[in-house]
N, C-alpha and C positions, 0 to 999 in steps of 0.2 A: 504771933499777933502783929497785925499791921496797924500803925497809928498815924493819923493825919495830924500834923502840927501846922496850924495856920500862923503866919507871921514867924515861921521857923528860921528865917534868915536874919532876924534881929538879934540883938545881944543875948537876951535871955533864951530865945528860941534856939540859937546856934549852940549854946552850952547844953541845953536840954537834949537836943538832937544827938550830940556827941555822946552823952551819958546813955541815952536809950540804945544807940547802936552798940555801945560797949556791952550792954546787957543782953544783946541779941534780938532786939525788936526790929521789925521791918518798919521803916519810917518814910512817910511821904510828907514833903514840905510844900505847902501852898503859900506863896509869897509874891507880892508884886515887884520885888527886887528894887524898890525905890532907892535903896542905899547900895545897890550892887550885889554881886554874887560872891565876893571874896570870902565871906564867912562860911560859904557852902563848899568851896573848892576842895577842902580836905576830905569831904565825904563822897565826892563824885565817883570815885573808883569803887566804893563799897556797893556790893550787889544788893544789899538790903536798904539802900537809900534811893529815893526818887525825888527829884526836884520838879515841881509844877509851877511855872511862872503864870500868875493870873491874879485877878482882882476879886476879892471876896464879895464885892457888890454885885457881881455877875452870877445869876442863878445857874447858868449852864456850867460855868467854871466850878461852882460849889458842888453841883451834882456829880460832875466828872471826878472831882477830887475825893468825894466820899465813896466812890465805887470800890468795893472790896476792902473797906477798912473796918476795924473792930472797935476803934475808939478815936476820939477827937480831943486834942488839946488846943484850945482856941486862944492864941496870943496876939493875933493880928488886931491892931488898933492904932489910932492916932493918940499919942501920949503927950502930956504936958499942957498946961493952960495956955502957954504962948502959941503952940502949934494949933491947938483946937480953936483958939480965938481968932487966928488969922483968917480962917474960912470955916465957919460953923457947919455949913451944909455937908461937906465930905465927912466931917467928924460925926455928925448924926447918922449919915449913911453907913459908915464903917463901924463905929462903936456901938450903935444901937440897932439899926435895921438889918445889917448883914449878920450881926451876932444873933438876932432873933431868928433870921432865916436859917442859919446853921443849926441852932437849937431845935427848931421845928423839923428840919430835915432829918436830924439825928433821931428824933423821936419817931418820925414816920418810918425810917429805915431800921429802927431798933439798934442804933449805934450808941455805945456808952459815951 
């Protein structure tokens, strides 16, 4: 089973990715790597791991990342009132609109 983890390079995502790889899942991470790639370095040599750098607000990126996946765990978001309050527009785009797009595409492609 191949699973897409959006926001997989974040703290929770990187822990989850490690656990999933240990269990034998194929894991694709879609992340904009705003905080760097360090949390993903330990997985790069694993043949069941794919790192896709991209922005979940871009439909082409989402469609590409969803190719050949069986399930999606959506963790990509802007978190915290301070971060969200600094610039509400990207918060709405990422936390609401992109999430809605991912959910609708999963329904269209029959992905869990």
